[in-house]
C-alpha positions as a LaTeX table, in Angstrom:
\begin{tabular}{lrrr}
\hline
Residue & $x$ (\AA) & $y$ (\AA) & $z$ (\AA) \\
\hline
Met1 & 5.22 & $-21.67$ & $-7.48$ \\
Tyr2 & 5.21 & $-24.32$ & $-4.89$ \\
Ile3 & 3.12 & $-23.65$ & $-1.92$ \\
Lys4 & 2.96 & $-25.48$ & 1.39 \\
Arg5 & 1.98 & $-22.61$ & 3.69 \\
Ala6 & 0.03 & $-19.66$ & 3.04 \\
Cys7 & $-1.09$ & $-17.04$ & 5.56 \\
Val8 & $-4.66$ & $-15.94$ & 5.08 \\
Ile9 & $-5.57$ & $-12.42$ & 5.52 \\
Ile10 & $-9.46$ & $-11.85$ & 6.81 \\
Asp11 & $-10.97$ & $-8.41$ & 6.70 \\
Arg12 & $-13.70$ & $-8.77$ & 10.10 \\
Lys13 & $-15.34$ & $-6.09$ & 9.70 \\
Asn14 & $-16.42$ & $-7.32$ & 6.38 \\
Ser15 & $-19.79$ & $-10.36$ & 6.93 \\
Ala16 & $-19.18$ & $-11.02$ & 3.26 \\
Ala17 & $-15.03$ & $-11.83$ & 3.87 \\
Val18 & $-15.94$ & $-14.04$ & 6.73 \\
Glu19 & $-17.99$ & $-16.27$ & 5.18 \\
Ile20 & $-16.09$ & $-16.36$ & 2.03 \\
Gly21 & $-12.96$ & $-16.70$ & 3.88 \\
Arg22 & $-14.52$ & $-20.13$ & 5.59 \\
Asp23 & $-14.96$ & $-21.62$ & 2.46 \\
Ile24 & $-11.48$ & $-20.63$ & 1.22 \\
Leu25 & $-9.93$ & $-21.79$ & 4.10 \\
Arg26 & $-11.91$ & $-25.20$ & 3.58 \\
Phe27 & $-10.33$ & $-25.63$ & 0.14 \\
Leu28 & $-6.92$ & $-24.89$ & 0.80 \\
Asn29 & $-7.24$ & $-27.14$ & 3.87 \\
Asp30 & $-8.41$ & $-30.47$ & 1.41 \\
Asn31 & $-6.21$ & $-29.57$ & $-0.67$ \\
Gly32 & $-3.27$ & $-30.56$ & 2.14 \\
Ile33 & $-1.78$ & $-26.62$ & 2.29 \\
Glu34 & $-0.86$ & $-25.15$ & 5.57 \\
Leu35 & $-2.69$ & $-22.36$ & 7.30 \\
Val36 & $-1.36$ & $-19.18$ & 9.93 \\
Val37 & $-4.58$ & $-16.85$ & 9.80 \\
Tyr38 & $-5.07$ & $-13.86$ & 10.84 \\
Pro39 & $-6.83$ & $-12.51$ & 12.99 \\
Pro40 & $-8.81$ & $-15.61$ & 15.21 \\
Leu41 & $-12.79$ & $-16.24$ & 13.55 \\
Tyr42 & $-13.24$ & $-19.34$ & 13.58 \\
Asp43 & $-13.57$ & $-22.15$ & 15.85 \\
Asp44 & $-14.90$ & $-25.08$ & 13.93 \\
Leu45 & $-11.82$ & $-25.32$ & 11.99 \\
Ser46 & $-8.93$ & $-27.78$ & 12.25 \\
Asn47 & $-5.48$ & $-27.87$ & 11.47 \\
Val48 & $-5.33$ & $-24.23$ & 11.21 \\
Glu49 & $-2.71$ & $-21.48$ & 13.13 \\
Tyr50 & $-4.32$ & $-18.65$ & 14.51 \\
Val51 & $-2.06$ & $-15.41$ & 14.92 \\
Asp52 & $-3.40$ & $-11.75$ & 16.56 \\
Asp53 & $-0.31$ & $-10.19$ & 14.58 \\
Ile54 & 0.09 & $-9.74$ & 10.70 \\
Gly55 & 3.79 & $-9.68$ & 11.44 \\
Arg56 & 4.46 & $-13.19$ & 12.94 \\
Met57 & 3.03 & $-14.69$ & 10.05 \\
Thr58 & 5.12 & $-16.66$ & 7.66 \\
Gly59 & 4.94 & $-18.91$ & 4.84 \\
Asp60 & 5.12 & $-19.52$ & 1.17 \\
Val61 & 1.86 & $-17.07$ & $-0.22$ \\
Ala62 & $-0.58$ & $-14.84$ & 1.20 \\
Ile63 & $-3.91$ & $-14.32$ & 0.61 \\
Thr64 & $-6.21$ & $-11.30$ & 1.51 \\
Val65 & $-9.96$ & $-11.48$ & 1.45 \\
Gly66 & $-11.21$ & $-8.03$ & 1.57 \\
Gly67 & $-11.01$ & $-4.81$ & 0.36 \\
Asp68 & $-8.16$ & $-2.17$ & $-0.69$ \\
Gly69 & $-7.19$ & $-1.43$ & 2.75 \\
Thr70 & $-7.11$ & $-4.99$ & 3.33 \\
Ile71 & $-3.90$ & $-5.68$ & 0.69 \\
Leu72 & $-2.44$ & $-1.61$ & 2.06 \\
Arg73 & $-2.40$ & $-3.65$ & 5.75 \\
Thr74 & $-0.46$ & $-7.27$ & 4.67 \\
Phe75 & 1.88 & $-5.37$ & 2.65 \\
Leu76 & 2.65 & $-3.10$ & 5.24 \\
Tyr77 & 2.65 & $-5.69$ & 8.34 \\
Leu78 & 4.26 & $-8.25$ & 6.68 \\
Gln79 & 7.66 & $-9.09$ & 7.95 \\
Asp80 & 8.38 & $-10.65$ & 4.74 \\
Lys81 & 8.71 & $-7.82$ & 2.38 \\
Asp82 & 8.73 & $-10.06$ & $-0.91$ \\
Met83 & 6.06 & $-12.61$ & $-0.08$ \\
Pro84 & 3.78 & $-12.71$ & $-2.72$ \\
Val85 & 0.18 & $-11.34$ & $-1.94$ \\
Met86 & $-2.87$ & $-12.52$ & $-3.96$ \\
Gly87 & $-5.94$ & $-9.94$ & $-3.48$ \\
Ile88 & $-9.66$ & $-11.68$ & $-3.47$ \\
Gly89 & $-11.48$ & $-8.21$ & $-3.79$ \\
Leu90 & $-14.62$ & $-7.69$ & $-1.07$ \\
Gly91 & $-14.24$ & $-3.71$ & $-0.85$ \\
Glu92 & $-15.84$ & $-1.13$ & $-2.74$ \\
Lys93 & $-13.00$ & $-0.44$ & $-5.35$ \\
Asn94 & $-11.23$ & $-3.42$ & $-5.55$ \\
Phe95 & $-8.41$ & $-1.91$ & $-7.26$ \\
Leu96 & $-5.55$ & $-3.71$ & $-6.53$ \\
Ser97 & $-7.56$ & $-7.15$ & $-6.07$ \\
Ser98 & $-6.40$ & $-9.68$ & $-9.07$ \\
Val99 & $-9.89$ & $-12.27$ & $-7.83$ \\
Ser100 & $-13.23$ & $-11.29$ & $-7.69$ \\
Arg101 & $-15.89$ & $-12.52$ & $-5.29$ \\
Glu102 & $-17.43$ & $-14.51$ & $-8.18$ \\
Asp103 & $-14.34$ & $-16.88$ & $-9.22$ \\
Tyr104 & $-12.39$ & $-16.54$ & $-5.56$ \\
Leu105 & $-12.31$ & $-20.81$ & $-5.97$ \\
Asp106 & $-11.15$ & $-20.41$ & $-9.45$ \\
Gly107 & $-8.33$ & $-18.21$ & $-8.79$ \\
Leu108 & $-7.40$ & $-20.69$ & $-6.11$ \\
Arg109 & $-7.04$ & $-23.20$ & $-8.27$ \\
Lys110 & $-5.06$ & $-21.65$ & $-10.57$ \\
Leu111 & $-2.79$ & $-20.48$ & $-7.86$ \\
Leu112 & $-2.23$ & $-24.16$ & $-6.62$ \\
Ala113 & $-2.11$ & $-25.29$ & $-10.22$ \\
Gly114 & 0.73 & $-22.22$ & $-10.80$ \\
Lys115 & $-1.18$ & $-21.02$ & $-13.91$ \\
Val116 & $-0.35$ & $-17.61$ & $-12.07$ \\
Tyr117 & 1.81 & $-14.16$ & $-12.64$ \\
Leu118 & 3.80 & $-12.57$ & $-10.78$ \\
Arg119 & 3.24 & $-8.83$ & $-11.03$ \\
Gln120 & 6.57 & $-6.13$ & $-9.23$ \\
Glu121 & 4.88 & $-2.83$ & $-8.14$ \\
Met122 & 6.85 & $-0.09$ & $-7.11$ \\
Arg123 & 7.16 & 0.56 & $-3.25$ \\
Leu124 & 8.43 & 4.37 & $-1.58$ \\
Glu125 & 11.15 & 3.98 & 1.69 \\
Leu126 & 10.54 & 6.86 & 4.30 \\
Ser127 & 13.59 & 7.70 & 6.61 \\
Ile128 & 13.51 & 10.48 & 9.57 \\
Glu129 & 16.32 & 12.62 & 10.22 \\
Gly130 & 17.49 & 11.55 & 13.88 \\
Tyr131 & 14.78 & 9.12 & 14.62 \\
Asp132 & 15.79 & 5.88 & 14.99 \\
Val133 & 12.09 & 4.63 & 13.92 \\
Asp134 & 12.40 & 1.15 & 11.72 \\
Leu135 & 8.95 & 2.17 & 8.81 \\
Pro136 & 7.70 & $-0.45$ & 6.39 \\
Pro137 & 7.90 & 0.83 & 2.78 \\
Val138 & 4.65 & 1.69 & 1.72 \\
Leu139 & 2.78 & 0.35 & $-1.94$ \\
Asn140 & 0.29 & 3.72 & $-2.09$ \\
Glu141 & 1.46 & 6.85 & $-0.47$ \\
Val142 & 3.12 & 9.09 & 2.43 \\
Val143 & 1.28 & 11.82 & 2.97 \\
Phe144 & 2.36 & 15.31 & 4.96 \\
Ala145 & $-0.23$ & 16.52 & 6.78 \\
Thr146 & $-1.02$ & 18.67 & 9.04 \\
Ala147 & $-1.25$ & 16.96 & 12.82 \\
Ser148 & $-4.53$ & 19.79 & 13.58 \\
Leu149 & $-7.43$ & 18.73 & 11.91 \\
Gly150 & $-8.17$ & 22.68 & 9.89 \\
Lys151 & $-5.15$ & 23.89 & 10.22 \\
Thr152 & $-2.41$ & 24.65 & 7.48 \\
Ile153 & 0.98 & 23.62 & 7.22 \\
Tyr154 & 4.04 & 25.14 & 5.67 \\
Pro155 & 6.03 & 22.61 & 4.16 \\
Ile156 & 9.72 & 23.10 & 1.90 \\
Val157 & 9.33 & 19.88 & $-0.62$ \\
Ser158 & 12.76 & 19.98 & $-2.52$ \\
Ile159 & 14.24 & 16.91 & $-4.53$ \\
Arg160 & 18.28 & 15.63 & $-4.34$ \\
Asp161 & 19.34 & 15.08 & $-7.73$ \\
Glu162 & 23.49 & 13.33 & $-7.83$ \\
Gly163 & 23.52 & 14.03 & $-4.58$ \\
Glu164 & 22.46 & 17.82 & $-5.61$ \\
Leu165 & 19.46 & 19.28 & $-2.96$ \\
Ile166 & 17.16 & 21.73 & $-5.02$ \\
Lys167 & 14.03 & 23.18 & $-3.92$ \\
Ile168 & 11.34 & 22.96 & $-6.05$ \\
Trp169 & 8.25 & 24.69 & $-4.13$ \\
Glu170 & 7.31 & 25.85 & $-0.47$ \\
Gly171 & 4.06 & 27.35 & 0.84 \\
Lys172 & 0.85 & 27.04 & 3.07 \\
Cys173 & $-1.30$ & 23.80 & 1.80 \\
Asp174 & $-3.22$ & 21.20 & 3.77 \\
Gly175 & $-0.31$ & 19.08 & 3.10 \\
Val176 & 1.72 & 17.13 & 0.73 \\
Ile177 & 1.18 & 13.41 & $-1.13$ \\
Val178 & 3.96 & 11.50 & $-2.01$ \\
Ser179 & 2.85 & 8.55 & $-4.38$ \\
Thr180 & 3.75 & 5.77 & $-6.16$ \\
Pro181 & 1.58 & 4.85 & $-9.67$ \\
Val182 & 0.14 & 2.21 & $-7.96$ \\
Gly183 & $-1.01$ & 5.25 & $-5.18$ \\
Ser184 & $-2.07$ & 7.36 & $-7.88$ \\
Thr185 & $-5.53$ & 5.60 & $-7.95$ \\
Ala186 & $-5.84$ & 6.88 & $-4.61$ \\
Tyr187 & $-5.92$ & 9.65 & $-2.58$ \\
Ser188 & $-3.54$ & 11.69 & $-4.94$ \\
Arg189 & $-6.37$ & 11.37 & $-7.78$ \\
Ser190 & $-8.75$ & 13.06 & $-5.47$ \\
Ala191 & $-6.18$ & 15.63 & $-4.60$ \\
Gly192 & $-6.83$ & 16.42 & $-8.31$ \\
Ala193 & $-3.73$ & 14.67 & $-9.94$ \\
Ser194 & $-3.82$ & 12.32 & $-12.97$ \\
Val195 & $-3.27$ & 8.37 & $-12.98$ \\
Val196 & $-0.30$ & 7.03 & $-13.94$ \\
Asp197 & $-0.14$ & 3.92 & $-15.70$ \\
Asn198 & 0.98 & 1.21 & $-13.19$ \\
Asp199 & 3.61 & 0.11 & $-15.95$ \\
Leu200 & 5.45 & 2.80 & $-15.50$ \\
Glu201 & 8.19 & 3.72 & $-12.02$ \\
Ala202 & 7.87 & 7.13 & $-11.15$ \\
Ile203 & 6.81 & 9.05 & $-7.90$ \\
Leu204 & 4.41 & 11.46 & $-7.54$ \\
Ile205 & 3.96 & 15.50 & $-5.55$ \\
Thr206 & 0.89 & 16.16 & $-5.31$ \\
Pro207 & $-0.32$ & 19.18 & $-3.16$ \\
Leu208 & $-3.57$ & 19.81 & $-0.92$ \\
Gln209 & $-4.93$ & 22.53 & $-1.24$ \\
Pro210 & $-2.71$ & 24.81 & $-1.43$ \\
Ile211 & $-2.84$ & 28.57 & $-1.03$ \\
Lys212 & $-0.87$ & 29.43 & $-4.45$ \\
Lys213 & $-1.55$ & 27.39 & $-7.39$ \\
Ile214 & 1.17 & 24.59 & $-7.70$ \\
Pro215 & 0.92 & 21.61 & $-10.63$ \\
Pro216 & 1.07 & 17.95 & $-9.11$ \\
Leu217 & 4.67 & 16.75 & $-10.73$ \\
Val218 & 5.95 & 13.31 & $-11.52$ \\
Ile219 & 9.45 & 12.72 & $-11.28$ \\
Asn220 & 11.89 & 10.37 & $-11.47$ \\
Pro221 & 12.06 & 7.20 & $-9.29$ \\
Asp222 & 15.76 & 7.60 & $-9.19$ \\
Arg223 & 15.44 & 11.36 & $-6.95$ \\
Glu224 & 14.61 & 11.78 & $-3.87$ \\
Val225 & 12.38 & 13.76 & $-2.34$ \\
Val226 & 13.03 & 15.93 & 0.56 \\
Ile227 & 10.16 & 17.57 & 3.08 \\
Trp228 & 9.74 & 19.59 & 6.51 \\
Ala229 & 7.83 & 21.94 & 7.56 \\
Ser230 & 8.31 & 25.49 & 8.73 \\
Arg231 & 7.45 & 26.93 & 12.07 \\
Lys232 & 5.19 & 29.10 & 10.01 \\
Arg233 & 2.29 & 27.66 & 10.11 \\
His234 & 1.23 & 24.32 & 12.36 \\
Lys235 & 3.09 & 20.66 & 13.21 \\
Pro236 & 3.01 & 18.01 & 10.38 \\
Ile237 & 2.45 & 14.17 & 11.01 \\
Ile238 & 3.39 & 11.34 & 8.40 \\
Val239 & 0.82 & 8.89 & 7.42 \\
Leu240 & 2.25 & 5.48 & 5.66 \\
Asp241 & $-0.65$ & 4.10 & 2.91 \\
Gly242 & $-3.54$ & 5.59 & 5.55 \\
Gln243 & $-2.08$ & 2.78 & 8.05 \\
Ile244 & 0.63 & 4.18 & 10.44 \\
Arg245 & 0.61 & 7.69 & 11.93 \\
Val246 & 3.74 & 9.79 & 12.78 \\
Gly247 & 3.78 & 12.65 & 15.09 \\
Leu248 & 6.87 & 15.01 & 14.25 \\
Asn249 & 8.55 & 18.74 & 14.96 \\
Trp250 & 8.83 & 21.64 & 13.23 \\
Glu251 & 12.28 & 21.22 & 10.90 \\
Asp252 & 12.02 & 17.59 & 11.03 \\
Val253 & 13.15 & 16.22 & 8.10 \\
Ile254 & 11.52 & 13.51 & 6.01 \\
Tyr255 & 13.37 & 11.55 & 3.07 \\
Ile256 & 11.13 & 9.60 & 0.10 \\
Lys257 & 12.55 & 7.43 & $-2.55$ \\
Arg258 & 11.89 & 4.56 & $-4.28$ \\
Ser259 & 11.88 & 0.94 & $-2.04$ \\
Arg260 & 14.25 & $-1.73$ & $-3.08$ \\
His261 & 11.52 & $-4.42$ & $-1.75$ \\
Tyr262 & 8.23 & $-4.28$ & $-4.72$ \\
Ala263 & 5.47 & $-5.87$ & $-3.84$ \\
Asn264 & 5.10 & $-8.42$ & $-5.19$ \\
Phe265 & 1.33 & $-9.78$ & $-6.31$ \\
Ile266 & 0.04 & $-12.63$ & $-7.76$ \\
Val267 & $-2.61$ & $-11.62$ & $-10.53$ \\
Leu268 & $-4.75$ & $-14.14$ & $-12.95$ \\
Asn269 & $-3.72$ & $-11.79$ & $-16.70$ \\
Arg270 & $-0.22$ & $-10.37$ & $-17.49$ \\
Arg271 & $-3.09$ & $-6.57$ & $-18.33$ \\
Ala272 & $-3.23$ & $-5.57$ & $-14.22$ \\
Ser273 & $-2.59$ & $-2.20$ & $-15.51$ \\
Val274 & $-4.61$ & $-1.87$ & $-18.20$ \\
Asp275 & $-7.68$ & $-3.19$ & $-15.97$ \\
Arg276 & $-6.44$ & $-1.31$ & $-13.20$ \\
Leu277 & $-6.83$ & 2.41 & $-15.57$ \\
Val278 & $-10.54$ & 0.67 & $-16.32$ \\
Lys279 & $-11.77$ & 0.79 & $-12.33$ \\
Ser280 & $-10.11$ & 4.39 & $-11.89$ \\
Thr281 & $-12.22$ & 6.00 & $-14.62$ \\
Leu282 & $-15.44$ & 4.03 & $-13.37$ \\
\hline
\end{tabular}
């Protein structure tokens, strides 16, 4: 992997990330790498281009310094949906990070030497019937939930299989989570669903606090999930990877399917999926 220009995304709310971020920029600068950095943080570093929007970043690789939220935001907002990302973990769980705070310089040396691996993770893409809006692919999950805190919605959940739309369940609940195997370690897991090995491709459908007992479902990733909300309860919203919220009306239909854009992770070994399974039990 040839790297001439690197995008570095730092969690400004994490003091350790801000401190380590400075060292990372100096190391990359000393190695002749062009740098574009979000957000503008340092006044004492030269040869650095600052931007105030991740969407304006261009480069050969992105390096995140922070927790899983920083990685999710980076994948959501980068305009180049195929840019590889290496996460340096300084959050609470660091499920998505491939480099720890203790060995970040060693990880950077391996990156520049090409001694890393590229791992592709499935993402989901979403469209809303009748809406002219371009939503980014999501790495973890799409949450279809009530727009009114403490109120329920009445979703109708279907799948499209070989062109045929088949209803699988409907009922009063707090919402529905549609997630990837990577997202199975996040909100879906908190809602009681199983963790899925990230070496598999699948779509998970997990009900949130349903009034009647409905099991989480794991379906073929070639199928499309179709959801809308009945007027029997409250209006819904959708939330993408915990970052982007879109308000909906009753009977607005959303379509969720496997994205053609995979998330490209830079990892230091080939057993990232096993490492994540171990982390999910801690």
